N, C-alpha and C positions, 0 to 999 in steps of 0.2 A: 504494500500500500504506500503510495507516494506521499511526500510531504505536502501538506495543504498550504496554499497561498492565501493570504488575507489582504483585502483591500484596505490600506491604511492611508487615508487622505488621497493624494494623487500618486501613490506608489503601491507596489505589491511587496509583501514581506512574508517569509516563511513563518508559519505559526510557531515553530520551535525557536525562532530567533527574534521574537517580539521583545522590544525594550520597554522600559517603564513609560517613556513618552509615547510610544506606539500604543500602549495599553490605555492611556488616558484618551487618545484620539479614538480608539475603537469603542470605548465606553460612551463617549460623546456621540459618535455616529449611531450607535445602537439607540440611545435616548432620542435622538432626532428622528429616527426611523419608526420606533415602536412606542415612544412616549412613556417609557419606564426605564428604571435602572435594571440591567440584566441580573438575574440570579444564576447560580452555577448550572442549573438544569438547562438554561438557554444559551450557554456558552459552547457553541458547536459551529461546525462549518456552515450549516444552514443559515445561521444568523451572523455569519462573518465574524466569529469570535474564536479565540483560542480556548482550549480545554481548561477545565478548572485547575488541573495539576500544573499547567504552564503559568497560569495567573498566580497561583500560590508561590511558585518558584521565583517569579519576577519580583513579587512584593517582598519575599524573604531576602533576596539579593540586595534590595534597596532599603532594607530595615524599616519597612512600612507595614503596619498591621492592616488586615483586611478591612476592619471597621473604619480606621482612619482614611483608608483609600476611598471607601464608599461615601464618607462624610462630605467630600468635595463635590459630590453629585447630589447632595441633599438627601441621601439615603441613611436613615437611622436604623440600626439593628443591634441585637445583643452582641456584646464584645466577647470574642473567644480569646481567652488569656491563659497564661501559665504563671506559676508562682514566681519564676525567675524574673518576671516583669514587674514585681511588686513595687520596688523603689521608683521605677519610671511612672507608674500610675498614681502613686502617692504624691509625687511631685506635681503631676498634672492636676490632681484633686485640689491641692493647696493653691495652685495658680488660679484655677477657676473660682474657688471659694473666695480668694482675696479679691478677685475682679468683681464679683457680684455682691460682696460685702457681708457674706455670712457663710458658714460651713454648709455645704450642700446637704439638703435633707434626703432621706432615703427615697422618697417618691420622685425626687428630681433626678435620681440615677437610673430609674427604670426607663429603658428605651431612650436614653438621653442623647443629646446632640453634641456632647463634649468628647465622645470617644472613650468614655470611662466604663469600667466594669460595674456590676450591680453591688448593692451594699453587702450581700452575703459573701461575695468574693473578698472584699476588703477585710472582713472579720476573719474568714477562714484562713487566709495566708499571712495575717499579721504576725510578726516575729514575737510580739509580746503576748504570751499565753493568757494574761489577765484580761485581754480584750475578748469578751464573750458576746457582746451585742454591738450593733452599729453605733449606738450612742457612746459606747466605750471607745470605739475607733475615732470618733469625732474629737473626743477629749484627748486621746493619745496623740492626735495631730496638733494639739495645742489650741483648739477652739473651745469656746463655751458651748455647752449643750443647748440646742434650740429645739430638742425633740418634743418635749411636753407642750410647749406653747404652739408649735407648728401643728402637731397632731390634733390638738384641741380645736384650733382654727379650722382645720380641714374637716373634722367631724361636725363641727357646728354648721359649716357651709353645706355639707352633705345633707344634714337634717333639714335645713331650711329649704333646699332644693327638693327634697323628698316630699315635704309637706305641700309645696306648691304643685308638684306632680300629682299627688294623690287627691288634693282638693279637700282634705279632711284631716282630723287629728291623726298623728302617727300612733300605731299600736305596736305592742311588743313583737307580734308576728311579722311586722314590716322590717324588723331589724335582723339582718343576717349577712354573712360574708358574701353570699351569692347575690343578694338583692342590692346591697348598698356599699359593700366593701369592708365592713367591720361587723363584729358581733356585739351582743349585749354585754359580754365580759369586758370589752374595751370601753363601752359606754359607762359601765359602773366604775371602772378604774379612773376614767377621766372626769366624770361629773357626779358619780355617786348613784346613778340610776337614770331611767328615762324621764321620770317626772321632774327630777332636779335639773336635768339637762334642758327640759322645756322651759322651766322657770327662769333659768339663767339666760337662755337664748331668746326667750320671748315667743315661744311657739304655742299653738293651741293646746289646751290641757287634754289629758287622756279622758275619754268619755267614761261614764259609769258602766255598770253591767248591762244596761239597756242595749239591745242589739242595734248596730249601726244602721241596718236596713231591715224592713219587714221580711217575713218568711217568703212571701211571694217573689221577692227580688231574687233570692238564691234559687228557688225552684225554677223560675222562668229562665234564669241564666243557664242552669244545667240543661234544661229542655232545649234552649236555643243552641247550645254547644253540641248536643247530641245530633240534632237535625243537620247542622252545618257540617259536622265531622263526617257523617255518612254521605252527605251530598258531595263533599269535596274529595274524600278519600276512598269511599266504599267500605270503610272499616266498620265492624260491629264490636270492636274492642277499643278501649281507651285507657290512658294513664292520667294521673293527676296533672302531669305536664300539659296534656291536651286541654284540661279545664282551666289551668292557671295562665296559659300563655297568651290568651287574648286573640288567638288565631281564629277561634270558632265562635266567639261571642264578643260583644262590645264592652262588657264590664270588666273591672279589674278587682278580682277577689281571690283570696287564698283558700286552699282546700280545707283548712281547719275551720274557717268561718262557715263554709258550706256544711260541714259535718255537724258543727254545733247548732246551726240554724235548724237542721232536720231533727236533731236530738231534742231541742226545746219543744218541738211539736209532737214528740213521741214517735217519730218516724226514723227509718233507717235509710240513709242516702244510697247505700249499695243496692237495697231492694228497689228503690225508686229507679235507679239506673238500669237494673235488671228488667224492670217492667217494660222498658223500651226495647228489650232484646239485645242489650249491650252487656259485655263482660268487662270487668275492671282488671287491669294489670298494674302492679305497683310501680313499674318503671319501663323504660324503652327496651330493655334487654331480657325481660323475665318471661317471655312467652314464645310459643311456636305456632305457626300457622301454615297449613298446607292448602295450596290452591287445588282446584278440581283436576288439573293436569299433572299434579304430583310435585310441583315446585314447593319447596319449604322455605319460609322466611322465619328467621329467629330474632327479629327485632322489628319494631314499628317502622324504623327507617327503611329496612329492606322491603317490608310490605308496601310502604308508600312508593318506593322507587319502582318496584315491579309493577304495581298497579298503574303507575304513570306511563311506563314504556309500553305496557300492554295497550293503553289507550291510544298510543301513537301507532299501533299496528304491529309491534314486535311480538313474536310468539316464542314461548318457552321451548327450548331444545330444537328450535328451527332457525330463528333469527336472533335469539340471545340464549346464552348458556350460563350456568351457575357454577361457582366453586371450581374454576378451571385451574389445574395445577400449573405453576409457572414453568416447571421443567418440561412441559409438553409444548411450549411455544417460545422458550428462551434457552439460552446457554447457561442457565443458572446451575447452582450446586444440585446435582441430581439426588443427593441424599436428603436434602431438606424438603419437608412436606409443606411447602408454601403454596397457597392457592389464591386466586383472584376472585372477588365477589361476582363480577359480571364480565362477560365477553359479548359485545353487541356486534352483529354482522350488519354493516351499513349497506344502503342500496347500491353503492358503487363497488361493493365487494371487499372494501377495507374493514378492518376490525378496530373496535374501540374497547379498551379494557378499563373498567370502572371499579374503584374501591370505595366502599362506604366507610370512611374513617371516623366512626362515631365515638371512639374512646377519648381522643384528645380534642380539646377546643382549638379553634384557630382564630380567636378574636383579634389577634395582632396581624393576621395575614402573613405570618412569618414562622410557621410551625416547624420549619427545618432547623432554625437557629434558636427557637424559644427555649429557655431553660425551665422546663416543667418541674414542679415541686415534688410530685409524688413518683415513687419508683415505678408504679404501674404505667403511668403516662410516659415516663422516660423510656421504658422498655418498648412500649408501643410506638413511640417516635422512632426509635432505632429500627424497628420492624418495617415501618413505612419508608424510611430512608433506604433500607435495603431493597425493598420492592421497587422504589423509584429508580434506583441505580440500575437494576436489572432491565427495567422497561426502557430506560434511556439507551443503555448499551445495545439493546436489541432493536432500537429504532421503532418502538411500538407507540401507537397512539394511546394515550391514557388520560384518565381524569380521576382526581381524588376529591370526594365530596365530604364535608365535615358536618357535625351535628347541627351547628347554627344554620347552615344552608339548607339542611333537611327540614328543620323545624319551622323556619320562616318561609319555606316554599321557593326560595330563590334558586334551588338546585335545578328546577325545570328550565329556567332561562339559561343557566350555566351549561347544562347538558345540550340544549338546542344550539347554543353558540358553538360549542365544541364540535357537534355533528356537522354544522354548516361549514366550519373551518376545514374539516377533513374532506367533505364532499367537494369543496372548491379546489382542493389540491390536484384533482384529476382534470385534465384538459377536456 
């Protein structure tokens, strides 16, 4: 296989002989053409870019980190670092802190524009073993702690915004890490409790035990959600996520409030749902469903995706296939039992491989570099990176869909755009 030539400005350069200046020109050319900063998966001859290993080598030879390189193009990403870089990043941390007039707060280091690692990294590799928390690191650097004041301000602003969004007094069930970014434990530590926080900030007081809405409000909300769920998805089973997401009804209520409302009337919410012919599943992954033609879905996401592509005219085991082993269509490790969720046969004869990556969130749109907190997510991330590597090496058309895209329905448009892109490749 011959050496690839790349168009760099008004000259041609062998991909293996690209210099740092050439690399800057190539990135700018890519941005002008495609309107985005290229990720490693798009660094190939098709896009007039050198391979990732070449980019890594050039940056290393010029003592430039990948994150610093991307910053010049306005791309902010998580910094990949090693412990040997510690003094370098501490020096930069102090320079930035001095310029802005205070020690950087922890949230200012998340996906930051300064090319600095996250707070956990600074604590983990600090040579002083007495540094156990980020606040310890700040003081170790010679700055006064601004943690408590800053966190309290952030929490107060978050509560003010939440009350405006809800249009009613904030309840205990409204406070969770998933919904607002912190838990009741933090609220108690900062203010002494929800009611004390409301008094200090000036928010609406917590209502008494009187229900916020009449029973009919909750009953009608569930009825509306069931009707819309079946109409939009064809499903006769649902999760609490379906009822809370707002996708199938116009109200914003939490499932505990629904359950309590029915209990006050001496009714069982599950029996009410059952009376409409629906079954409850505790979450998106805890059930199995078999279509009439034998296809099995093991999550609501798979059920929704299969139902959608069936509505587009695709047929199971004819124009789309399930759980296809990677070793059957790639040069992957034959010993690994790795499979792909979907293989779609498109009208032009080309294939599209689709993975429903429902385990890890992709809220930052940077799942490849995001530093997930939990081991399960980290392992799943590595699994998806392995799959993507194989797909790219074997020049396969592929699409990864994440839980947020499945839940808000945007996966339909994303899928159609990908199909159109592949269909247009054939003259």
